[in-house]
C-alpha positions as CSV (number, residue, x, y, z in Angstrom):
1,M,63.4,92.8,107.7
2,I,66.8,92.4,108.1
3,S,69.0,95.9,109.1
4,H,71.6,97.3,107.0
5,R,74.0,96.9,109.7
6,T,73.3,93.2,109.3
7,I,73.5,92.9,105.6
8,M,76.8,94.8,105.6
9,T,78.1,92.9,108.4
10,N,77.3,89.1,106.8
11,A,78.7,90.7,103.4
12,A,81.7,91.4,105.9
13,Q,82.1,88.5,107.4
14,A,82.8,86.6,104.1
15,I,84.9,88.5,103.1
16,A,87.0,88.2,106.0
17,G,86.4,84.9,106.1
18,S,88.5,84.5,102.7
19,A,91.5,82.6,102.5
20,D,92.4,83.7,98.9
21,V,91.6,87.4,100.2
22,F,94.1,87.1,103.0
23,N,96.8,85.2,100.6
24,Y,96.5,87.6,97.8
25,C,97.0,90.9,100.5
26,L,99.9,88.9,101.9
27,E,101.5,88.7,98.8
28,N,100.8,92.3,97.4
29,F,100.8,94.2,100.5
30,G,102.7,92.3,103.5
31,R,99.7,91.1,105.9
32,G,95.7,90.4,105.4
33,L,92.8,92.5,105.1
34,A,91.4,95.0,107.9
35,V,87.4,95.2,107.4
36,H,85.7,97.9,108.9
37,I,82.1,98.8,108.7
38,G,80.7,102.1,109.0
39,A,82.2,105.4,110.6
40,Y,85.6,104.9,111.2
41,A,86.9,105.7,115.1
42,Q,90.2,107.4,114.1
43,G,89.0,109.3,111.2
44,V,89.0,107.8,107.6
45,P,91.4,104.3,107.3
46,D,94.8,105.5,105.5
47,E,98.1,104.1,104.4
48,K,98.9,102.8,108.0
49,D,95.6,100.8,107.8
50,S,97.1,99.2,104.5
51,P,95.4,96.9,103.0
52,F,91.6,97.6,104.0
53,L,88.0,97.7,102.7
54,W,85.9,100.2,104.0
55,I,81.6,99.4,103.7
56,I,79.5,102.3,104.5
57,P,76.2,102.6,103.2
58,V,74.9,105.4,100.4
59,E,72.7,107.6,101.6
60,E,68.9,106.3,102.1
61,N,66.2,107.4,99.6
62,E,63.8,109.7,101.6
63,A,60.9,107.7,99.8
64,V,61.5,104.4,101.9
65,N,57.8,102.8,101.4
66,E,58.7,103.5,97.5
67,D,62.1,101.8,96.8
68,E,63.2,98.6,97.9
69,T,67.2,98.5,97.8
70,F,69.4,100.0,99.5
71,T,73.3,100.9,98.7
72,V,76.6,100.0,100.1
73,R,79.8,101.7,98.5
74,M,83.0,99.5,99.5
75,I,86.5,101.0,99.1
76,V,89.4,98.9,98.6
77,A,92.9,100.3,99.1
78,G,96.1,99.3,99.9
79,C,100.1,100.7,99.7
80,V,101.2,98.0,97.2
81,K,105.0,95.9,97.8
82,G,106.5,94.9,95.2
83,P,108.6,91.7,95.2
84,D,111.5,93.0,97.3
85,G,109.1,94.6,100.1
86,E,109.4,98.1,98.7
87,Q,106.4,100.3,97.9
88,Y,106.2,100.9,94.0
89,I,103.6,102.8,91.7
90,E,104.7,102.3,88.3
91,N,105.7,98.8,86.2
92,V,108.1,100.0,83.3
93,I,106.5,97.6,80.3
94,I,109.0,99.2,77.5
95,P,111.5,101.4,78.5
96,R,111.3,104.4,76.2
97,T,114.8,105.0,74.5
98,A,115.6,107.7,71.3
99,A,114.5,104.5,69.2
100,A,111.5,103.5,70.5
101,N,108.4,105.0,72.5
102,G,107.6,103.6,76.0
103,L,105.1,102.2,78.0
104,T,104.7,102.7,81.7
105,V,101.3,101.4,83.6
106,N,100.4,102.5,87.0
107,G,101.7,99.1,89.2
108,G,99.6,99.9,92.4
109,N,96.2,100.4,90.7
110,K,95.9,96.8,89.1
111,I,96.8,95.0,92.0
112,V,94.1,97.0,94.5
113,E,91.9,96.9,91.3
114,D,92.1,92.8,90.6
115,L,91.4,92.8,95.0
116,R,88.3,94.4,94.0
117,D,87.7,92.0,91.2
118,M,88.4,89.3,93.8
119,I,86.1,90.6,96.8
120,I,82.9,91.2,94.5
121,P,82.1,87.7,93.6
122,I,82.7,87.1,97.6
123,V,80.1,89.8,98.1
124,R,77.8,88.7,95.5
125,N,77.4,85.1,96.5
126,A,77.3,85.8,100.2
127,K,73.9,85.2,102.4
128,A,73.9,88.5,103.5
129,G,70.5,88.7,103.9
130,A,68.9,91.1,101.2
131,R,69.1,89.6,97.6
132,V,72.5,91.1,95.1
133,R,70.7,93.7,92.7
134,A,73.8,95.1,91.2
135,I,77.1,96.0,91.3
136,R,78.5,98.6,90.1
137,R,83.0,99.3,89.9
138,Q,84.4,102.7,89.6
139,E,87.6,103.2,88.7
140,N,90.5,105.3,90.0
141,D,93.1,105.3,88.0
142,I,95.2,108.2,89.4
143,A,97.9,107.8,91.9
144,H,97.9,108.9,95.4
145,F,101.0,107.3,96.3
146,P,101.5,105.3,98.7
147,L,97.8,104.0,99.0
148,E,95.9,103.5,96.0
149,W,92.3,102.7,96.2
150,A,89.4,101.2,93.9
151,E,85.5,101.1,94.9
152,F,82.2,99.8,94.0
153,F,78.8,100.0,94.7
154,V,76.3,97.2,95.9
155,S,72.7,97.6,95.3
156,Y,70.6,95.2,97.7
157,L,67.5,94.4,96.8
158,E,65.0,93.8,100.4
159,P,61.7,93.2,99.2
160,E,58.7,93.0,101.1
161,S,57.7,89.7,103.0
162,L,54.6,87.9,102.2
163,T,54.7,86.3,105.4
């Protein structure tokens, strides 16, 4: 049986090796993605680490012999930068005026969520050492300027081998 740390590392290497992820991060955050697995020596990653993907295991099931799955939490975060290189938190789609309603969208969340959604198929298709059973996205629409984040959970299936 392959170790959980190895499965997480294999998935992380597939993400870190993606030119599409690098280019997206360079365009929207000003530098490539930092991928971290497990405990973070300097504490919880924050805006100085932007953009980052933090991969951590979810608590293990105590009934180890009864459950062939384990779950990994992946947190994608970053300080979004606009075309001018400045950090921003909203996009005014329609300005509110005395004669019309307005529409404002949190600008940072969509970009971070799009990065998360770019990473999900990489994880799904990575040869990590266990089969992906399910992926669940979790939305976070409350702004935490300057750092925005989105997360997803990957449930891996690792059935007992017959050999």
